[in-house]
VOPAGU-2260 file (C-alpha; in pm, 1 decimal, decimal comma):
REM VOPAGU-2260
SITE   aa  ch    i         X         Y         Z
SITE  UNK   A    0   -8322,9    -771,3    1930,3
SITE  UNK   A    1   -8035,1   -1018,0    1938,6
SITE  UNK   A    2   -8050,3   -1324,2    1714,0
SITE  UNK   A    3   -7844,2   -1629,3    1627,4
SITE  UNK   A    4   -7650,1   -1627,1    1300,0
SITE  UNK   A    5   -7716,8   -2002,3    1276,5
SITE  UNK   A    6   -8088,3   -1928,9    1290,0
SITE  UNK   A    7   -8074,8   -1689,7     992,5
SITE  UNK   A    8   -7919,9   -1953,2     765,3
SITE  UNK   A    9   -8213,2   -2092,7     568,6
SITE  UNK   A   10   -8431,6   -1781,3     593,9
SITE  UNK   A   11   -8653,0   -1730,5     287,4
SITE  UNK   A   12   -8579,4   -1428,4      66,8
SITE  UNK   A   13   -8858,4   -1248,4    -118,6
SITE  UNK   A   14   -8855,2    -986,1    -392,7
SITE  UNK   A   15   -9180,4    -830,6    -518,2
SITE  UNK   A   16   -9366,6   -1072,6    -286,4
SITE  UNK   A   17   -9213,0   -1368,9    -471,5
SITE  UNK   A   18   -8969,6   -1607,5    -306,6
SITE  UNK   A   19   -8643,0   -1611,0    -498,5
SITE  UNK   A   20   -8407,7   -1796,0    -265,7
SITE  UNK   A   21   -8282,8   -1871,9      82,9
SITE  UNK   A   22   -7998,3   -1748,4     299,4
SITE  UNK   A   23   -7694,7   -1968,0     234,8
SITE  UNK   A   24   -7425,4   -1780,2     427,1
SITE  UNK   A   25   -7350,1   -1450,0     602,0
SITE  UNK   A   26   -7050,4   -1237,6     501,0
SITE  UNK   A   27   -6921,7   -1004,8     771,8
SITE  UNK   A   28   -6633,0    -760,9     766,8
SITE  UNK   A   29   -6341,0    -827,4     998,3
SITE  UNK   A   30   -6295,7    -466,7    1114,9
SITE  UNK   A   31   -6642,5    -365,0    1236,0
SITE  UNK   A   32   -6772,1    -721,0    1273,8
SITE  UNK   A   33   -7098,0    -647,7    1099,6
SITE  UNK   A   34   -7285,5    -864,7     847,5
SITE  UNK   A   35   -7259,7    -681,0     515,6
SITE  UNK   A   36   -7407,7    -940,3     280,8
SITE  UNK   A   37   -7629,9   -1244,8     277,4
SITE  UNK   A   38   -7519,2   -1501,3      20,5
SITE  UNK   A   39   -7839,0   -1631,8    -140,7
SITE  UNK   A   40   -7913,0   -1977,8    -275,3
SITE  UNK   A   41   -8147,8   -1913,5    -568,3
SITE  UNK   A   42   -8206,8   -2275,6    -661,0
SITE  UNK   A   43   -8259,2   -2312,3   -1036,2
SITE  UNK   A   44   -8311,4   -1941,7   -1099,2
SITE  UNK   A   45   -7958,9   -1794,6   -1123,8
SITE  UNK   A   46   -7752,5   -2114,3   -1128,5
SITE  UNK   A   47   -7377,0   -2065,7   -1088,0
SITE  UNK   A   48   -7408,3   -1699,1    -991,0
SITE  UNK   A   49   -7333,6   -1567,4    -643,8
SITE  UNK   A   50   -7629,0   -1347,1    -549,6
SITE  UNK   A   51   -7567,8   -1108,9    -262,7
SITE  UNK   A   52   -7832,7    -940,3     -49,5
SITE  UNK   A   53   -7735,1    -645,7     170,2
SITE  UNK   A   54   -7921,1    -563,9     493,2
SITE  UNK   A   55   -7968,5    -223,6     326,3
SITE  UNK   A   56   -8212,8    -395,0      89,4
SITE  UNK   A   57   -8435,5    -548,4     358,4
SITE  UNK   A   58   -8768,8    -366,9     370,7
SITE  UNK   A   59   -8958,7    -598,3     604,4
SITE  UNK   A   60   -8814,3    -882,8     807,7
SITE  UNK   A   61   -9068,5   -1135,5     933,5
SITE  UNK   A   62   -8880,5   -1309,5    1210,8
SITE  UNK   A   63   -9172,9   -1537,9    1296,8
SITE  UNK   A   64   -9190,0   -1694,2     950,2
SITE  UNK   A   65   -8810,8   -1671,0     894,1
SITE  UNK   A   66   -8862,4   -1447,8     591,0
SITE  UNK   A   67   -8688,5   -1136,2     459,8
SITE  UNK   A   68   -8873,0    -913,2     212,2
SITE  UNK   A   69   -8652,9    -690,3      -4,7
SITE  UNK   A   70   -8715,9    -338,7    -130,5
SITE  UNK   A   71   -8553,0    -391,7    -472,4
SITE  UNK   A   72   -8702,7    -525,3    -794,9
SITE  UNK   A   73   -8669,3    -873,5    -936,6
SITE  UNK   A   74   -8511,4    -721,3   -1246,1
SITE  UNK   A   75   -8243,9    -551,7   -1033,3
SITE  UNK   A   76   -8156,4    -885,1    -872,7
SITE  UNK   A   77   -8144,0   -1059,9   -1210,3
SITE  UNK   A   78   -7905,7    -794,4   -1344,6
SITE  UNK   A   79   -7682,8    -763,2   -1039,4
SITE  UNK   A   80   -7305,2    -758,5   -1105,6
SITE  UNK   A   81   -7178,6   -1100,0   -1209,2
SITE  UNK   A   82   -6976,4   -1305,6    -968,0
SITE  UNK   A   83   -6939,2   -1681,9    -987,1
SITE  UNK   A   84   -7013,8   -1890,7    -678,7
SITE  UNK   A   85   -6646,8   -1979,3    -626,4
SITE  UNK   A   86   -6512,1   -1621,9    -651,0
SITE  UNK   A   87   -6410,7   -1398,8    -359,6
SITE  UNK   A   88   -6619,1   -1087,6    -300,6
SITE  UNK   A   89   -6361,0    -810,8    -348,8
SITE  UNK   A   90   -6392,3    -444,6    -252,8
SITE  UNK   A   91   -6414,6    -363,1    -623,5
SITE  UNK   A   92   -6710,4    -598,4    -661,4
SITE  UNK   A   93   -6875,5    -442,6    -356,3
SITE  UNK   A   94   -6847,0    -100,7    -519,8
SITE  UNK   A   95   -7019,1    -232,3    -833,8
SITE  UNK   A   96   -7282,6    -396,0    -616,4
SITE  UNK   A   97   -7372,5     -80,0    -423,4
SITE  UNK   A   98   -7367,7     137,4    -735,6
SITE  UNK   A   99   -7601,8    -107,5    -907,8
SITE  UNK   A  100   -7858,9     -87,8    -628,4
SITE  UNK   A  101   -7800,8     281,0    -555,4
SITE  UNK   A  102   -7674,7     262,0    -197,6
SITE  UNK   A  103   -7379,8     448,7     -39,9
SITE  UNK   A  104   -7072,3     255,0      66,4
SITE  UNK   A  105   -7088,8     129,4     424,4
SITE  UNK   A  106   -6715,3     187,8     477,5
SITE  UNK   A  107   -6736,7     563,9     408,4
SITE  UNK   A  108   -6885,6     790,8     673,4
SITE  UNK   A  109   -6907,6     814,5    1050,6
SITE  UNK   A  110   -7182,2     554,1    1099,6
SITE  UNK   A  111   -7166,5     178,1    1111,5
SITE  UNK   A  112   -7343,5     185,8     774,2
SITE  UNK   A  113   -7177,4     493,3     626,3
SITE  UNK   A  114   -7426,5     776,8     682,8
SITE  UNK   A  115   -7618,3     592,3     957,4
SITE  UNK   A  116   -7588,5     338,6    1238,7
SITE  UNK   A  117   -7885,0     137,8    1109,3
SITE  UNK   A  118   -7921,8      -2,6     756,6
SITE  UNK   A  119   -8298,2      65,4     762,9
SITE  UNK   A  120   -8222,3     438,5     795,5
SITE  UNK   A  121   -7995,5     453,8     488,2
SITE  UNK   A  122   -8165,3     603,6     183,9
SITE  UNK   A  123   -8075,5     504,3    -174,4
SITE  UNK   A  124   -7868,9     762,9    -360,1
SITE  UNK   A  125   -7867,8     887,0    -718,8
SITE  UNK   A  126   -7605,3     669,7    -883,4
SITE  UNK   A  127   -7547,6     915,7   -1167,7
SITE  UNK   A  128   -7384,7    1165,1    -930,2
SITE  UNK   A  129   -7113,8    1047,6    -687,2
SITE  UNK   A  130   -7182,8    1155,5    -329,6
SITE  UNK   A  131   -6933,1    1301,0     -87,1
SITE  UNK   A  132   -6922,0     960,5      83,2
SITE  UNK   A  133   -6822,7     791,4    -241,5
SITE  UNK   A  134   -6558,5    1054,1    -319,3
SITE  UNK   A  135   -6410,8    1019,3      30,0
SITE  UNK   A  136   -6408,7     641,1      -5,4
SITE  UNK   A  137   -6222,9     655,5    -335,0
SITE  UNK   A  138   -5947,2     857,8    -164,8
SITE  UNK   A  139   -5911,8     646,3     149,8
SITE  UNK   A  140   -5986,0     286,6      51,1
SITE  UNK   A  141   -5779,0      40,6    -148,0
SITE  UNK   A  142   -6016,6     -97,4    -410,7
SITE  UNK   A  143   -5847,9    -437,8    -392,1
SITE  UNK   A  144   -5866,5    -461,8     -13,1
SITE  UNK   A  145   -6100,7    -732,4     109,9
SITE  UNK   A  146   -6225,8    -750,8     467,2
SITE  UNK   A  147   -6514,8    -995,0     426,7
SITE  UNK   A  148   -6532,2   -1328,5     609,1
SITE  UNK   A  149   -6776,3   -1614,4     568,5
SITE  UNK   A  150   -6975,7   -1715,9     875,7
SITE  UNK   A  151   -6966,7   -2078,5     760,8
SITE  UNK   A  152   -6588,5   -2059,9     730,8
SITE  UNK   A  153   -6531,8   -1898,0    1071,5
SITE  UNK   A  154   -6774,4   -2132,4    1244,9
SITE  UNK   A  155   -6548,2   -2396,6    1397,0
SITE  UNK   A  156   -6252,2   -2165,0    1464,1
SITE  UNK   A  157   -6063,0   -2255,3    1782,1
SITE  UNK   A  158   -6112,0   -2045,4    2094,1
SITE  UNK   A  159   -5807,3   -1983,3    2311,7
SITE  UNK   A  160   -5832,0   -1845,1    2663,4
SITE  UNK   A  161   -5540,7   -1654,8    2818,6
SITE  UNK   A  162   -5405,8   -1981,9    2961,7
SITE  UNK   A  163   -5505,8   -2251,2    2713,6
SITE  UNK   A  164   -5754,6   -2388,1    2462,6
SITE  UNK   A  165   -6119,8   -2387,0    2565,6
SITE  UNK   A  166   -6349,0   -2459,7    2268,4
SITE  UNK   A  167   -6455,6   -2366,1    1918,3
SITE  UNK   A  168   -6691,0   -2115,0    1754,5
SITE  UNK   A  169   -7041,1   -2261,3    1738,8
SITE  UNK   A  170   -7240,9   -1946,5    1657,0
SITE  UNK   A  171   -7249,6   -1567,3    1663,1
SITE  UNK   A  172   -7521,5   -1352,8    1816,4
SITE  UNK   A  173   -7606,2   -1041,8    1614,4
SITE  UNK   A  174   -7819,4    -731,9    1658,7
SITE  UNK   A  175   -8104,9    -754,4    1405,6
SITE  UNK   A  176   -8125,6    -372,8    1371,5
SITE  UNK   A  177   -7759,6    -297,9    1305,4
SITE  UNK   A  178   -7653,6    -647,7    1189,0
SITE  UNK   A  179   -7342,6    -609,8    1406,9
SITE  UNK   A  180   -7205,7    -930,6    1559,0
SITE  UNK   A  181   -7204,6    -885,0    1934,8
SITE  UNK   A  182   -7127,8   -1223,8    2090,2
SITE  UNK   A  183   -6956,4   -1548,3    2001,8
SITE  UNK   A  184   -7106,2   -1877,7    2121,8
SITE  UNK   A  185   -6832,9   -2120,2    2227,8
SITE  UNK   A  186   -6879,5   -2496,2    2235,5
SITE  UNK   A  187   -6648,3   -2648,0    2499,5
SITE  UNK   A  188   -6754,7   -3012,6    2468,7
SITE  UNK   A  189   -6422,0   -3134,9    2324,1
SITE  UNK   A  190   -6217,4   -2954,1    2590,1
SITE  UNK   A  191   -6413,0   -2978,8    2915,4
SITE  UNK   A  192   -6563,8   -3285,0    3087,2
SITE  UNK   A  193   -6934,1   -3282,7    3005,3
SITE  UNK   A  194   -6888,9   -2965,2    2804,7
SITE  UNK   A  195   -7136,0   -2685,2    2753,4
SITE  UNK   A  196   -7198,1   -2379,3    2539,0
SITE  UNK   A  197   -7107,6   -2034,6    2668,7
SITE  UNK   A  198   -7163,8   -1688,6    2521,3
SITE  UNK   A  199   -6877,4   -1436,2    2524,8
SITE  UNK   A  200   -6872,0   -1073,9    2414,2
SITE  UNK   A  201   -6657,1   -1000,9    2110,5
SITE  UNK   A  202   -6532,8    -698,9    2306,0
SITE  UNK   A  203   -6340,5    -946,1    2523,9
SITE  UNK   A  204   -6144,6   -1092,8    2234,3
SITE  UNK   A  205   -5776,8    -997,3    2216,6
SITE  UNK   A  206   -5702,7   -1107,2    1862,5
SITE  UNK   A  207   -5791,8   -1333,0    1572,5
SITE  UNK   A  208   -5535,2   -1529,7    1376,8
SITE  UNK   A  209   -5706,5   -1589,8    1043,9
SITE  UNK   A  210   -5423,3   -1809,8     915,6
SITE  UNK   A  211   -5448,9   -2041,9    1217,9
SITE  UNK   A  212   -5830,1   -2015,0    1247,1
SITE  UNK   A  213   -5800,6   -1907,2    1610,2
SITE  UNK   A  214   -5969,9   -1654,5    1842,0
SITE  UNK   A  215   -5789,9   -1547,2    2158,5
SITE  UNK   A  216   -6010,1   -1426,4    2444,6
SITE  UNK   A  217   -5905,9   -1202,0    2733,6
SITE  UNK   A  218   -6043,7   -1453,3    2985,0
SITE  UNK   A  219   -5906,2   -1755,8    3170,2
SITE  UNK   A  220   -6017,5   -2113,2    3106,2
SITE  UNK   A  221   -6146,2   -2127,1    3464,6
SITE  UNK   A  222   -6365,5   -1820,3    3415,2
SITE  UNK   A  223   -6511,9   -1953,7    3089,7
SITE  UNK   A  224   -6559,7   -2304,1    3230,0
SITE  UNK   A  225   -6766,3   -2168,2    3517,7
SITE  UNK   A  226   -6948,7   -1903,1    3317,6
SITE  UNK   A  227   -7325,7   -1896,4    3256,1
SITE  UNK   A  228   -7436,1   -2175,8    3023,6
SITE  UNK   A  229   -7584,3   -2064,3    2692,2
SITE  UNK   A  230   -7922,5   -2206,8    2595,3
SITE  UNK   A  231   -7996,8   -2151,5    2223,6
SITE  UNK   A  232   -8369,4   -2190,1    2293,8
SITE  UNK   A  233   -8369,6   -1891,8    2531,0
SITE  UNK   A  234   -8375,0   -1542,1    2373,0
SITE  UNK   A  235   -8075,3   -1320,8    2446,7
SITE  UNK   A  236   -8220,5   -1013,5    2616,1
SITE  UNK   A  237   -8104,7    -727,4    2838,4
SITE  UNK   A  238   -8126,1    -943,9    3149,2
SITE  UNK   A  239   -7908,3   -1211,0    2985,6
SITE  UNK   A  240   -7649,0    -954,6    2881,4
SITE  UNK   A  241   -7639,3    -784,9    3221,8
SITE  UNK   A  242   -7596,7   -1118,5    3402,8
SITE  UNK   A  243   -7317,7   -1219,7    3164,1
SITE  UNK   A  244   -7122,5    -898,0    3210,7
SITE  UNK   A  245   -7173,2    -910,9    3586,1
SITE  UNK   A  246   -7030,9   -1263,4    3606,0
SITE  UNK   A  247   -6715,7   -1167,9    3414,0
SITE  UNK   A  248   -6681,5    -841,3    3607,0
SITE  UNK   A  249   -6700,4    -622,6    3298,5
SITE  UNK   A  250   -6894,6    -294,1    3272,4
SITE  UNK   A  251   -7208,7    -321,9    3060,5
SITE  UNK   A  252   -7341,1     -26,3    2862,7
SITE  UNK   A  253   -7719,3     -42,0    2812,9
SITE  UNK   A  254   -7724,1     238,8    2554,8
SITE  UNK   A  255   -7710,0      80,5    2209,3
SITE  UNK   A  256   -7512,7     366,8    2051,5
SITE  UNK   A  257   -7249,4     349,1    2326,3
SITE  UNK   A  258   -7239,5     -28,7    2292,7
SITE  UNK   A  259   -7158,4      12,2    1925,0
SITE  UNK   A  260   -6894,2     275,2    1999,5
SITE  UNK   A  261   -6723,0      30,2    2234,1
SITE  UNK   A  262   -6763,2    -247,9    1979,6
SITE  UNK   A  263   -6607,1     -44,1    1698,5
SITE  UNK   A  264   -6333,1     103,2    1918,1
SITE  UNK   A  265   -6211,2    -237,9    2035,3
SITE  UNK   A  266   -5846,4    -267,1    1916,2
SITE  UNK   A  267   -5909,0    -636,2    1842,7
SITE  UNK   A  268   -6155,2    -523,5    1573,3
């Protein structure tokens, strides 16, 4: 199912049936556009320490109560690799993180999550023995390279159409099985009379200028202005997606695996 990133902020996080924090931010990578970590606010428990939660660790999501139950122990969370709240999450820290919890690296392998498309299908590994995925990663990845972006930071980025400015990022819509970002919600109120929110596929983005905080979409201002209005209270379903693609005259692939192939293959990503 497709869900709002804004909605997930504030979700309760549980370990061993005990609440230990809430979702403070979402960190996604800027190549596959997939949420790799939830930054947790642990209140007075681990003050000053940035606690990360990977979708790989989610055993049972309860979307109705806005709760995520993790499959790891409280002790494992307490002893997770140290990182202060004001530090950047580097690739080297990610390696320590995944080794600590016993999961393969998401950036090594053919799937969106390394060995699989879905985080729920990824099994923990024996950390004492490096896997082929880890060995391949060590040979192909720069340990200092960082591709993570904060949802809270990117929210508010300017949206440019092919012929002018049109709005700013108000939200992202993600797939709650893969945690891949699929759509950007654009708020046009400061650019168009009356304004409205519209949902656009990330596959239609031409580029992102991180230095200028700007997205460029492969659509005209006229097309976006007259596009279907986005209602955050209405679930994004297959009918919504099909209608959106039909309006913009773009082919829509109903098969989720083919959707992800298109998503990953997009040169913008």
